[in-house]
KEMITOR-737890 format. One record per residue (C-alpha): residue in three letters; chain; x negated, y negated, z negated. Coordinates in Angstrom, 1 decimal, padded with zeros to 4 digits. Layout:
// KEMITOR-737890
(pt "ALA"; "A"; (X; Y; Z))
...
// end
This chain:
// KEMITOR-737890
(pt "UNK"; "A"; (004.8; 038.9; -015.1))
(pt "UNK"; "A"; (005.2; 037.8; -018.8))
(pt "UNK"; "A"; (007.9; 035.2; -018.4))
(pt "UNK"; "A"; (007.9; 034.0; -022.1))
(pt "UNK"; "A"; (004.1; 033.4; -021.8))
(pt "UNK"; "A"; (004.7; 031.3; -018.7))
(pt "UNK"; "A"; (007.3; 029.3; -020.6))
(pt "UNK"; "A"; (004.9; 028.8; -023.5))
(pt "UNK"; "A"; (002.2; 027.6; -021.1))
(pt "UNK"; "A"; (004.8; 025.2; -019.6))
(pt "UNK"; "A"; (005.6; 023.8; -023.1))
(pt "UNK"; "A"; (001.9; 023.3; -023.7))
(pt "UNK"; "A"; (001.4; 021.5; -020.4))
(pt "UNK"; "A"; (004.3; 019.2; -021.2))
(pt "UNK"; "A"; (002.9; 018.3; -024.6))
(pt "UNK"; "A"; (-000.5; 017.7; -023.0))
(pt "UNK"; "A"; (001.1; 015.3; -020.6))
(pt "UNK"; "A"; (002.8; 013.5; -023.4))
(pt "UNK"; "A"; (-000.6; 013.1; -025.1))
(pt "UNK"; "A"; (-002.0; 011.7; -021.9))
(pt "UNK"; "A"; (000.8; 009.1; -022.1))
(pt "UNK"; "A"; (002.7; 010.3; -019.0))
(pt "UNK"; "A"; (006.4; 009.2; -019.1))
(pt "UNK"; "A"; (008.6; 011.8; -020.7))
(pt "UNK"; "A"; (010.7; 012.3; -017.7))
(pt "UNK"; "A"; (007.7; 013.1; -015.4))
(pt "UNK"; "A"; (006.2; 015.4; -018.0))
(pt "UNK"; "A"; (009.3; 017.5; -018.2))
(pt "UNK"; "A"; (009.8; 017.4; -014.4))
(pt "UNK"; "A"; (006.3; 018.5; -013.6))
(pt "UNK"; "A"; (006.3; 021.2; -016.2))
(pt "UNK"; "A"; (009.7; 022.5; -015.0))
(pt "UNK"; "A"; (008.9; 022.5; -011.2))
(pt "UNK"; "A"; (005.4; 024.1; -011.7))
(pt "UNK"; "A"; (006.9; 026.7; -014.0))
(pt "UNK"; "A"; (009.7; 027.7; -011.6))
(pt "UNK"; "A"; (007.2; 027.7; -008.7))
(pt "UNK"; "A"; (005.0; 030.2; -010.6))
(pt "UNK"; "A"; (007.8; 032.5; -011.7))
(pt "UNK"; "A"; (009.6; 032.5; -008.3))
(pt "UNK"; "A"; (007.8; 030.6; -005.5))
(pt "UNK"; "A"; (006.9; 027.0; -004.6))
(pt "UNK"; "A"; (009.9; 026.8; -002.2))
(pt "UNK"; "A"; (012.3; 027.6; -005.1))
(pt "UNK"; "A"; (010.7; 025.0; -007.4))
(pt "UNK"; "A"; (010.7; 022.2; -004.8))
(pt "UNK"; "A"; (014.2; 023.2; -003.6))
(pt "UNK"; "A"; (015.6; 023.0; -007.1))
(pt "UNK"; "A"; (014.0; 019.6; -007.5))
(pt "UNK"; "A"; (015.9; 018.2; -004.5))
(pt "UNK"; "A"; (019.1; 020.1; -005.4))
(pt "UNK"; "A"; (019.4; 019.0; -009.0))
(pt "UNK"; "A"; (018.6; 015.4; -008.2))
(pt "UNK"; "A"; (021.3; 015.2; -005.6))
(pt "UNK"; "A"; (023.9; 017.2; -007.5))
(pt "UNK"; "A"; (023.5; 015.4; -010.8))
(pt "UNK"; "A"; (023.2; 011.9; -009.3))
(pt "UNK"; "A"; (026.6; 012.2; -007.6))
(pt "UNK"; "A"; (028.4; 013.3; -010.8))
(pt "UNK"; "A"; (031.2; 011.0; -011.8))
(pt "UNK"; "A"; (030.6; 011.6; -015.5))
(pt "UNK"; "A"; (027.2; 009.9; -015.3))
(pt "UNK"; "A"; (028.8; 006.6; -014.5))
(pt "UNK"; "A"; (029.6; 006.3; -018.2))
(pt "UNK"; "A"; (026.0; 005.4; -018.9))
(pt "UNK"; "A"; (025.5; 002.3; -016.8))
(pt "UNK"; "A"; (028.9; 000.9; -017.9))
(pt "UNK"; "A"; (028.1; 000.9; -021.6))
(pt "UNK"; "A"; (024.5; -000.1; -021.0))
(pt "UNK"; "A"; (025.7; -003.1; -019.0))
(pt "UNK"; "A"; (028.0; -004.1; -021.8))
(pt "UNK"; "A"; (025.0; -004.0; -024.2))
(pt "UNK"; "A"; (022.8; -006.0; -021.9))
(pt "UNK"; "A"; (025.4; -008.7; -021.5))
(pt "UNK"; "A"; (025.9; -008.8; -025.3))
(pt "UNK"; "A"; (022.1; -009.1; -025.7))
(pt "UNK"; "A"; (021.8; -012.0; -023.3))
(pt "UNK"; "A"; (024.9; -013.7; -024.7))
(pt "UNK"; "A"; (023.4; -013.7; -028.2))
(pt "UNK"; "A"; (026.3; -011.8; -029.7))
(pt "UNK"; "A"; (023.8; -010.1; -032.1))
(pt "UNK"; "A"; (023.2; -013.6; -033.7))
(pt "UNK"; "A"; (026.9; -014.0; -034.5))
(pt "UNK"; "A"; (027.2; -010.5; -035.9))
(pt "UNK"; "A"; (024.1; -011.2; -038.1))
(pt "UNK"; "A"; (025.7; -014.5; -039.3))
(pt "UNK"; "A"; (028.9; -012.7; -040.3))
(pt "UNK"; "A"; (027.0; -009.9; -042.0))
(pt "UNK"; "A"; (025.1; -012.5; -044.1))
(pt "UNK"; "A"; (028.4; -013.8; -045.4))
(pt "UNK"; "A"; (029.3; -010.3; -046.5))
(pt "UNK"; "A"; (025.9; -009.7; -048.2))
(pt "UNK"; "A"; (026.3; -012.8; -050.3))
(pt "UNK"; "A"; (023.6; -012.9; -053.0))
(pt "UNK"; "A"; (023.3; -009.2; -053.5))
(pt "UNK"; "A"; (019.8; -007.8; -054.0))
(pt "UNK"; "A"; (018.2; -007.6; -050.6))
(pt "UNK"; "A"; (021.2; -009.4; -049.1))
(pt "UNK"; "A"; (019.4; -010.3; -045.8))
(pt "UNK"; "A"; (018.3; -006.7; -045.3))
(pt "UNK"; "A"; (021.9; -005.6; -046.0))
(pt "UNK"; "A"; (023.2; -008.1; -043.6))
(pt "UNK"; "A"; (020.7; -006.9; -040.9))
(pt "UNK"; "A"; (021.8; -003.3; -041.5))
(pt "UNK"; "A"; (025.5; -004.3; -041.1))
(pt "UNK"; "A"; (024.6; -006.4; -038.0))
(pt "UNK"; "A"; (022.7; -003.5; -036.4))
(pt "UNK"; "A"; (025.7; -001.2; -037.0))
(pt "UNK"; "A"; (028.0; -003.8; -035.4))
(pt "UNK"; "A"; (025.7; -004.5; -032.4))
(pt "UNK"; "A"; (025.1; -000.8; -032.0))
(pt "UNK"; "A"; (028.8; -000.4; -031.6))
(pt "UNK"; "A"; (028.6; -002.6; -028.5))
(pt "UNK"; "A"; (025.2; -001.8; -027.2))
(pt "UNK"; "A"; (024.7; 002.0; -027.7))
(pt "UNK"; "A"; (020.9; 001.7; -027.6))
(pt "UNK"; "A"; (018.7; 001.8; -030.7))
(pt "UNK"; "A"; (015.8; 000.1; -029.0))
(pt "UNK"; "A"; (018.0; -002.8; -027.7))
(pt "UNK"; "A"; (019.7; -003.1; -031.2))
(pt "UNK"; "A"; (016.3; -003.3; -033.0))
(pt "UNK"; "A"; (015.0; -005.8; -030.5))
(pt "UNK"; "A"; (018.1; -008.0; -030.5))
(pt "UNK"; "A"; (018.4; -008.2; -034.3))
(pt "UNK"; "A"; (014.7; -008.2; -034.9))
(pt "UNK"; "A"; (014.3; -011.4; -033.0))
(pt "UNK"; "A"; (016.9; -013.1; -035.1))
(pt "UNK"; "A"; (016.6; -011.4; -038.6))
(pt "UNK"; "A"; (012.8; -011.2; -039.0))
(pt "UNK"; "A"; (012.1; -014.9; -038.9))
(pt "UNK"; "A"; (015.0; -015.6; -041.4))
(pt "UNK"; "A"; (013.7; -013.0; -043.8))
(pt "UNK"; "A"; (010.1; -014.4; -043.5))
(pt "UNK"; "A"; (011.6; -017.9; -044.3))
(pt "UNK"; "A"; (013.0; -016.5; -047.5))
(pt "UNK"; "A"; (009.7; -014.8; -048.4))
(pt "UNK"; "A"; (010.9; -011.2; -048.0))
(pt "UNK"; "A"; (008.2; -008.6; -048.2))
(pt "UNK"; "A"; (007.1; -008.0; -044.6))
(pt "UNK"; "A"; (007.2; -004.2; -044.9))
(pt "UNK"; "A"; (010.7; -004.4; -046.4))
(pt "UNK"; "A"; (011.9; -006.8; -043.6))
(pt "UNK"; "A"; (010.4; -004.9; -040.7))
(pt "UNK"; "A"; (011.3; -001.5; -042.1))
(pt "UNK"; "A"; (014.9; -002.4; -042.7))
(pt "UNK"; "A"; (015.2; -003.6; -039.1))
(pt "UNK"; "A"; (013.5; -000.6; -037.6))
(pt "UNK"; "A"; (015.6; 001.9; -039.6))
(pt "UNK"; "A"; (018.9; 000.0; -039.2))
(pt "UNK"; "A"; (018.3; -000.1; -035.4))
(pt "UNK"; "A"; (018.7; 003.7; -035.3))
(pt "UNK"; "A"; (022.3; 003.3; -036.3))
(pt "UNK"; "A"; (023.1; 002.8; -032.6))
(pt "UNK"; "A"; (022.3; 006.5; -032.1))
(pt "UNK"; "A"; (025.3; 007.5; -034.3))
(pt "UNK"; "A"; (027.8; 004.7; -034.0))
(pt "UNK"; "A"; (029.8; 004.9; -030.8))
(pt "UNK"; "A"; (029.3; 004.2; -028.0))
(pt "UNK"; "A"; (026.0; 005.9; -028.4))
(pt "UNK"; "A"; (023.7; 006.6; -025.4))
(pt "UNK"; "A"; (022.6; 009.8; -027.1))
(pt "UNK"; "A"; (026.2; 011.0; -027.3))
(pt "UNK"; "A"; (026.6; 010.3; -023.6))
(pt "UNK"; "A"; (023.5; 012.3; -022.7))
(pt "UNK"; "A"; (024.4; 015.1; -025.1))
(pt "UNK"; "A"; (028.0; 015.3; -023.8))
(pt "UNK"; "A"; (026.8; 015.4; -020.2))
(pt "UNK"; "A"; (024.1; 018.0; -020.8))
(pt "UNK"; "A"; (026.3; 020.3; -022.9))
(pt "UNK"; "A"; (029.5; 019.6; -021.0))
(pt "UNK"; "A"; (031.3; 018.3; -024.1))
(pt "UNK"; "A"; (033.9; 015.6; -024.4))
(pt "UNK"; "A"; (032.2; 012.3; -024.7))
(pt "UNK"; "A"; (035.3; 010.6; -026.1))
(pt "UNK"; "A"; (035.5; 013.2; -028.9))
(pt "UNK"; "A"; (031.8; 012.7; -029.6))
(pt "UNK"; "A"; (032.4; 009.0; -029.9))
(pt "UNK"; "A"; (035.2; 009.5; -032.3))
(pt "UNK"; "A"; (033.2; 012.1; -034.3))
(pt "UNK"; "A"; (030.4; 009.6; -034.8))
(pt "UNK"; "A"; (032.4; 006.8; -036.5))
(pt "UNK"; "A"; (032.6; 008.1; -040.1))
(pt "UNK"; "A"; (029.0; 009.5; -040.2))
(pt "UNK"; "A"; (027.9; 006.1; -038.8))
(pt "UNK"; "A"; (029.7; 004.2; -041.5))
(pt "UNK"; "A"; (028.4; 006.6; -044.2))
(pt "UNK"; "A"; (024.9; 006.1; -042.9))
(pt "UNK"; "A"; (025.3; 002.3; -042.9))
(pt "UNK"; "A"; (026.5; 002.4; -046.5))
(pt "UNK"; "A"; (023.7; 004.7; -047.6))
(pt "UNK"; "A"; (021.1; 002.4; -046.0))
(pt "UNK"; "A"; (022.6; -000.7; -047.7))
(pt "UNK"; "A"; (022.6; 001.2; -051.0))
(pt "UNK"; "A"; (019.0; 002.2; -050.6))
(pt "UNK"; "A"; (018.0; -001.4; -050.0))
(pt "UNK"; "A"; (019.8; -002.6; -053.1))
(pt "UNK"; "A"; (018.2; 000.1; -055.3))
(pt "UNK"; "A"; (014.7; -000.8; -054.0))
(pt "UNK"; "A"; (015.3; -004.5; -054.6))
(pt "UNK"; "A"; (016.7; -004.0; -058.1))
(pt "UNK"; "A"; (013.7; -001.9; -059.0))
(pt "UNK"; "A"; (011.3; -004.5; -057.4))
(pt "UNK"; "A"; (012.8; -008.0; -057.1))
(pt "UNK"; "A"; (009.7; -009.2; -055.4))
(pt "UNK"; "A"; (010.5; -007.3; -052.3))
(pt "UNK"; "A"; (013.5; -009.5; -051.4))
(pt "UNK"; "A"; (014.4; -012.8; -053.2))
(pt "UNK"; "A"; (018.1; -013.7; -053.4))
(pt "UNK"; "A"; (019.6; -014.9; -050.1))
(pt "UNK"; "A"; (021.4; -018.2; -049.4))
(pt "UNK"; "A"; (024.7; -018.8; -051.1))
(pt "UNK"; "A"; (027.6; -018.7; -048.7))
(pt "UNK"; "A"; (030.7; -020.9; -049.0))
(pt "UNK"; "A"; (034.2; -019.9; -047.9))
(pt "UNK"; "A"; (033.7; -022.1; -044.8))
(pt "UNK"; "A"; (030.6; -020.1; -043.9))
(pt "UNK"; "A"; (032.6; -016.8; -044.3))
(pt "UNK"; "A"; (035.4; -018.0; -042.1))
(pt "UNK"; "A"; (033.1; -019.3; -039.4))
(pt "UNK"; "A"; (031.2; -016.0; -039.5))
(pt "UNK"; "A"; (034.3; -014.0; -039.0))
(pt "UNK"; "A"; (035.6; -016.1; -036.2))
(pt "UNK"; "A"; (032.3; -015.6; -034.4))
(pt "UNK"; "A"; (032.8; -011.9; -034.1))
(pt "UNK"; "A"; (036.6; -011.4; -034.0))
(pt "UNK"; "A"; (036.7; -010.9; -030.2))
(pt "UNK"; "A"; (033.9; -008.3; -030.4))
(pt "UNK"; "A"; (035.8; -006.5; -033.2))
(pt "UNK"; "A"; (038.9; -006.5; -031.1))
(pt "UNK"; "A"; (037.0; -005.1; -028.1))
(pt "UNK"; "A"; (035.5; -002.3; -030.1))
(pt "UNK"; "A"; (038.8; -001.3; -031.5))
(pt "UNK"; "A"; (040.4; -001.5; -028.1))
(pt "UNK"; "A"; (037.7; 000.8; -026.5))
(pt "UNK"; "A"; (037.5; 003.4; -029.3))
(pt "UNK"; "A"; (041.3; 003.3; -029.8))
(pt "UNK"; "A"; (041.9; 003.7; -026.1))
(pt "UNK"; "A"; (039.6; 006.7; -025.9))
(pt "UNK"; "A"; (041.3; 008.3; -028.9))
(pt "UNK"; "A"; (044.8; 007.6; -027.5))
(pt "UNK"; "A"; (043.8; 008.8; -024.0))
(pt "UNK"; "A"; (044.5; 005.5; -022.3))
(pt "UNK"; "A"; (041.3; 005.7; -020.3))
(pt "UNK"; "A"; (038.3; 007.9; -019.8))
(pt "UNK"; "A"; (034.9; 007.1; -021.3))
(pt "UNK"; "A"; (033.7; 005.6; -018.0))
(pt "UNK"; "A"; (036.8; 003.4; -017.9))
(pt "UNK"; "A"; (036.2; 002.5; -021.5))
(pt "UNK"; "A"; (032.7; 001.4; -020.7))
(pt "UNK"; "A"; (034.0; -000.8; -017.9))
(pt "UNK"; "A"; (036.6; -002.3; -020.2))
(pt "UNK"; "A"; (033.9; -003.1; -022.7))
(pt "UNK"; "A"; (031.5; -004.6; -020.1))
(pt "UNK"; "A"; (034.2; -006.8; -018.6))
(pt "UNK"; "A"; (035.4; -007.8; -022.1))
(pt "UNK"; "A"; (032.0; -008.8; -023.3))
(pt "UNK"; "A"; (031.4; -010.7; -020.1))
(pt "UNK"; "A"; (034.7; -012.6; -020.6))
(pt "UNK"; "A"; (033.8; -013.4; -024.2))
(pt "UNK"; "A"; (030.4; -014.7; -023.2))
(pt "UNK"; "A"; (031.8; -016.9; -020.5))
(pt "UNK"; "A"; (034.6; -018.3; -022.7))
(pt "UNK"; "A"; (032.1; -019.1; -025.4))
(pt "UNK"; "A"; (029.7; -020.5; -022.9))
(pt "UNK"; "A"; (026.9; -018.4; -024.4))
(pt "UNK"; "A"; (025.6; -017.1; -021.1))
(pt "UNK"; "A"; (024.6; -018.6; -017.8))
(pt "UNK"; "A"; (024.1; -017.2; -014.3))
(pt "UNK"; "A"; (020.5; -016.3; -015.0))
(pt "UNK"; "A"; (021.6; -014.4; -018.1))
(pt "UNK"; "A"; (024.0; -012.3; -016.0))
(pt "UNK"; "A"; (021.2; -011.6; -013.6))
(pt "UNK"; "A"; (018.8; -010.5; -016.4))
(pt "UNK"; "A"; (021.6; -008.3; -017.8))
(pt "UNK"; "A"; (022.1; -006.6; -014.5))
(pt "UNK"; "A"; (018.3; -006.1; -014.1))
(pt "UNK"; "A"; (017.9; -004.6; -017.6))
(pt "UNK"; "A"; (021.0; -002.4; -017.3))
(pt "UNK"; "A"; (019.8; -001.0; -014.0))
(pt "UNK"; "A"; (016.3; -000.2; -015.4))
(pt "UNK"; "A"; (017.7; 001.4; -018.6))
(pt "UNK"; "A"; (020.4; 003.4; -016.7))
(pt "UNK"; "A"; (017.9; 004.6; -014.2))
(pt "UNK"; "A"; (015.5; 005.7; -016.9))
(pt "UNK"; "A"; (018.2; 007.6; -018.9))
(pt "UNK"; "A"; (019.6; 009.3; -015.8))
(pt "UNK"; "A"; (016.1; 010.3; -014.6))
(pt "UNK"; "A"; (015.4; 011.8; -018.0))
(pt "UNK"; "A"; (018.6; 013.7; -017.9))
(pt "UNK"; "A"; (017.8; 015.2; -014.5))
(pt "UNK"; "A"; (014.3; 016.1; -015.6))
(pt "UNK"; "A"; (015.6; 017.7; -018.8))
(pt "UNK"; "A"; (018.0; 019.8; -016.7))
(pt "UNK"; "A"; (015.2; 021.1; -014.5))
(pt "UNK"; "A"; (013.0; 021.8; -017.5))
(pt "UNK"; "A"; (016.0; 023.6; -019.1))
(pt "UNK"; "A"; (016.3; 025.8; -016.1))
(pt "UNK"; "A"; (012.7; 026.6; -016.4))
(pt "UNK"; "A"; (013.1; 027.5; -020.1))
(pt "UNK"; "A"; (016.1; 029.7; -019.4))
(pt "UNK"; "A"; (014.3; 031.4; -016.5))
(pt "UNK"; "A"; (011.3; 032.0; -018.8))
(pt "UNK"; "A"; (013.7; 033.5; -021.4))
(pt "UNK"; "A"; (012.5; 031.1; -024.1))
(pt "UNK"; "A"; (016.0; 030.8; -025.7))
(pt "UNK"; "A"; (016.2; 034.6; -025.9))
(pt "UNK"; "A"; (012.9; 034.8; -027.6))
(pt "UNK"; "A"; (013.8; 032.1; -030.1))
(pt "UNK"; "A"; (017.1; 033.9; -030.7))
(pt "UNK"; "A"; (015.4; 037.2; -031.4))
(pt "UNK"; "A"; (013.1; 035.5; -033.9))
(pt "UNK"; "A"; (016.0; 033.7; -035.7))
(pt "UNK"; "A"; (018.1; 036.9; -035.8))
(pt "UNK"; "A"; (015.4; 038.5; -038.0))
(pt "UNK"; "A"; (016.5; 036.0; -040.7))
(pt "UNK"; "A"; (019.5; 037.3; -042.6))
(pt "UNK"; "A"; (020.8; 034.0; -043.9))
(pt "UNK"; "A"; (022.5; 032.0; -041.2))
(pt "UNK"; "A"; (022.3; 028.8; -043.2))
(pt "UNK"; "A"; (018.5; 029.3; -043.4))
(pt "UNK"; "A"; (018.5; 029.5; -039.6))
(pt "UNK"; "A"; (020.5; 026.3; -039.4))
(pt "UNK"; "A"; (017.9; 024.6; -041.7))
(pt "UNK"; "A"; (015.1; 025.9; -039.5))
(pt "UNK"; "A"; (016.7; 024.3; -036.4))
(pt "UNK"; "A"; (017.2; 021.0; -038.2))
(pt "UNK"; "A"; (013.5; 021.1; -039.3))
(pt "UNK"; "A"; (012.5; 021.6; -035.7))
(pt "UNK"; "A"; (014.6; 018.5; -034.7))
(pt "UNK"; "A"; (013.0; 016.5; -037.6))
(pt "UNK"; "A"; (009.5; 017.4; -036.7))
(pt "UNK"; "A"; (010.1; 016.5; -033.1))
(pt "UNK"; "A"; (011.6; 013.2; -034.2))
(pt "UNK"; "A"; (008.4; 012.3; -035.9))
(pt "UNK"; "A"; (006.6; 012.2; -032.6))
(pt "UNK"; "A"; (009.2; 010.8; -030.2))
(pt "UNK"; "A"; (012.3; 008.7; -029.9))
(pt "UNK"; "A"; (015.8; 010.2; -030.0))
(pt "UNK"; "A"; (016.3; 010.3; -026.3))
(pt "UNK"; "A"; (013.2; 012.3; -025.7))
(pt "UNK"; "A"; (013.8; 014.6; -028.6))
(pt "UNK"; "A"; (017.3; 015.6; -027.6))
(pt "UNK"; "A"; (016.5; 016.1; -023.9))
(pt "UNK"; "A"; (013.5; 018.3; -024.7))
(pt "UNK"; "A"; (015.0; 020.4; -027.4))
(pt "UNK"; "A"; (018.5; 020.9; -026.0))
(pt "UNK"; "A"; (017.4; 023.3; -023.3))
(pt "UNK"; "A"; (015.9; 025.6; -026.0))
(pt "UNK"; "A"; (018.1; 025.1; -029.0))
(pt "UNK"; "A"; (021.6; 024.7; -027.5))
(pt "UNK"; "A"; (021.7; 028.1; -025.7))
(pt "UNK"; "A"; (020.2; 029.7; -028.8))
(pt "UNK"; "A"; (022.8; 028.2; -031.1))
(pt "UNK"; "A"; (025.6; 029.4; -028.8))
(pt "UNK"; "A"; (024.1; 032.9; -028.7))
(pt "UNK"; "A"; (023.9; 033.0; -032.5))
(pt "UNK"; "A"; (027.6; 032.0; -032.8))
(pt "UNK"; "A"; (027.1; 028.9; -034.9))
(pt "UNK"; "A"; (030.2; 027.4; -033.4))
(pt "UNK"; "A"; (032.1; 029.7; -035.7))
(pt "UNK"; "A"; (030.6; 028.1; -038.8))
// end
């Protein structure tokens, strides 16, 4: 039996299911179970399905996901994104593309609470897009800046992607959070710089924003001071070892809830909506993780990582191999969101990278 061929057929089936608009988790799950059933027997495939669902669902480390997702959902319902945007607008001042710059900064700030790119883009999009339309911003510039800045939540901790990556690869989630701070800040600065350059070259894209007084700046800062303290407390606590990532998520969720109650920015229905949303999102993320694990077992059983490793070993320059891997990630990212991309490619690329010894670079 040609195992790599079965693995390739499984990949084709999974892509075909994507094109048929089947949810990503079910696509990976079906491909993995069918593949293992063909390579071993149907009993093994169905047995692995039940075993992995049970063993992964009871893992303590998975509780980190609903905690941070709940914090983000409460922040969304409490309108914290509005206050972050207001403060960011005072920082942007009358710079070229100031509202786009403010939105980028706000997305970075809200992403530091939420951890979800989709939620960040949705929360800030509802607030920032009407304001930019009011000031006659080019629609492509306005919507594009929101869409791109929303992805900052992937890098800036607490990132849902970091949590999934840490669980799947058994890495320290706290260290991943710390490692994402500087790259996240750098990416935010680069996005703001890009907006400024585009607006300087073509002023019609973004007229000058409103002039902010000292009073506006003070009010903007007081609106986010509690959120800033919470973020520093959680990240600092993780770095100092005061609490685990799950405990940090709980601290953030409770802290955001207290801020929302004190400011009277959320009511009982808002909390109910936050609980509903966090339950749906957490369930989706955990289901995708389990499906990715089963699909990864299928890929390993089919020796796909070994085949990829043999192909890459024919390339003498290890940096060229690294570039090839990044290109694969980039191509995949053109067709799916970050969560789907990382869960699909990790079962193939991560074992290959370890086998090649890239951890020594």
